[in-house]
Phi, psi and omega in degrees: 000142184252130176216107181049044176096352178275152187230003181216166179298323179295318181292320182292333177293338180268353183282123180304138176084348184260329187305307182296322181293320179300315179296329181293334182276342185300322178300339180298324181291330183270353181290154175306149186306320184288344181248001188296318181294315179296322180295319179295315179299316181297321180294319178295316178303313183297322180296322179287314182300317184283348181090000177296327169254105186285157176304136179090357178289132177272131181272157178298156173299149183303322181296317183291316180295322178298317180295318181293323180274345181075035178236173181286150178296324180300326180294318179291318179300315178300319180296315179299316181295319181296314182288333173293317178297327181277348177100000179285326182238164172225149182220147176226153182301118177075003183248004177087189182242133186230156173287129182297142178295323181292312182293331183273008179298155181299134180293152178295146180299143181293144177294145180299144180295137179295149178288172181297140180291144178296149180295326180222141178229126174262017180299128185280165171115351184241132174282178174281105185289343177288344178274357179302130185283076186302312183296317180295316179295317179298319179296320179296318179297319179296319180297311185290329179291325179285333183269336188291126177292160181305320181296337180291347179270004176281189178299131184278169168301123183299339177286343185119160179300133177306323179300315181288320180297324177293316179295320180293320180301316180291318181297313183291325177294320183285316188265331188237003178068026182276139172276104194228091169283130180308331180289345178254002177271133178233121178278135182216180183271066178084173180296328180301317178289326177301317180291320179297314179299317180297317178300317179299314183291316182289328175296319178294335178275000175104002179283143182235345180224156174215155183258139177240148174291146177226111004287159181200191182274115182305322181299335181303311181295319181298320182292321178286319181297330178295341179263002178096010178255125181282144180259137175235133184275137178233129186293152171247159173234199185292347182250347181140201183292145179286110186291325178296316179294326178297317179294319180295332182295335182077358180287143177252001175235135177227131176259117189230158175235069192289332183284330177202089188301133178257126006257000190298333178087002179280161166253136179303137179289159176303323180293321181288326175297317179297321178295323177296318179298322177296317177301318180300326185270001179277349181183197180277072183255156180218133169256130172259112185264117176264102181264065193291330179218034186299344181283344190253090174235133191251346183249352182190180176292143181299149174293135181294160181293146176298329184304327182297341181272337180202075186294346178270353179234358178239125176260118186267137176229149177199177181196177175262010185297327178263334184271326179243284180193136179294336181294345178289337182049058183226118179214189184204160173231146167242107191263151168303151185302328184281353180247343190303314184293319180294321178294319179296320179296318179293321177298318178300315180294328186284312186210006177069002177117166181271168180306126179297315185294318179293321178297315181294321180296317180293320176301319179298317179297318181293314183296324182275356181083003181293325180293319177299318179296321178296319179296320178298318181295311183292327178298319177297316181298314185288329176297317178300319182290321176297315179299320179297317180295315180298318179293320180294321177296319179296326181286314188264340178229069181306133182094355177295144181245125176261120184253169180091171181280162179281084187201168170075201187239013179208164173229161169256124180242119175264113181284156176301157179299149177111352180260353186277186357293161187301314183296323178293322179298311182293328177293318177297320179298318181296320177297333178272004176092015180238120177269125179213142182252141174272163180298332180296341177294344184250017170093015181238231176039104179304143183298332182262013177293120184287346185260144173278125179243118186252142173257106189250109173277136185232346189298326185275358184252139173292152180307321180295323178290325178298311180297317180295320181295318180293321177298319179292325175299317180296318179296319182287339187287345180078192182280127179293136177266112183279139178247007182261000000 
């Protein structure tokens, strides 16, 4: 067999770069007949990718390699042709088969191995996934699968199944005070896709900037910027977004969380809501309302959605990411009438619509009242966990202040002075096995603020883990430096 001038098995074993590759091909001969060709191709690919067969290496003639491996020549020929078509090899009339220079390039360095995961994480944004109603969801899927006609498994209405849009319109009107005509409801893959679709449509309409709350949710800006719309930060205060700063920004689109501002935890005051409505009517303005956890209020009924006050100027978004599970990738928009058709057209171009079976299963849960029952259950669970967190903070950090309304899946805790700076505190906590984020991670918190302000997610943690995590935070924080 010939390989870069070698003519025997002994010689090829001495050829740099070939020995390991040769051994890699031997299992192909022992593979079952029906898999022998695929095994040989896979082995050759791996040898080229890993660099065992270096760029510019000449491979044996198909007849010689077939004889050495004890396989048919046609099998080797097929392997050479397939890898040549894929770009791993190159061949020329009468010049043999060679490893491609492009395919043989040095592989990119491996990414560094991630460090050990923290024992406990207070990172916000995730519900308790163990509370997902598996049996109920499974039963709903079986029901809809048995009822769905064959034609129902074709490409869906890109706006969403009419059954689900009707169920959502009734649910949102009843629970969140949303003005929701099913024809203006659009089912999408979570709030993230809702923002992306909105950005695409508004960019096509000539908009170039949008306003974000500061502090706020970092993904909001990224999703709009990906569509070509620049994000500008506008500060919030104890009542909501600063309307004077909003006007100065020149933005005609604002993405807001008025029912439970993320991450500060406040609810926009009635006066600030009224001011927002006035801003909306001053020109061609649009508010995109992210009602990410509006179902979870523990001391009173949740504040209704802003959209109910001006449905033609507020685009409402929501999802099951906090109420059921983010992995379902199921959300919705309620669009102003003048935007609904354009959003539906953009959704069609983007992905042709969401999963029929998941939409039908969720509609079944809503219609049967199972979704309401699940929300009642999780609300009780999360209230208990919030109470546990507040009590643990009072025990281990006396004088700590928990701000915001009693709602949602996280709290803001301002520790007494003497535990800062914030970044050093969170770094010490991580070394102790507890992941916790400061408010500065969300674009706010003045650099000279003497207090550590933490954004503590609790919904995904058992009460015992919450208490243990806060105790570990206190141990990791070191000795408090008193300034009084």
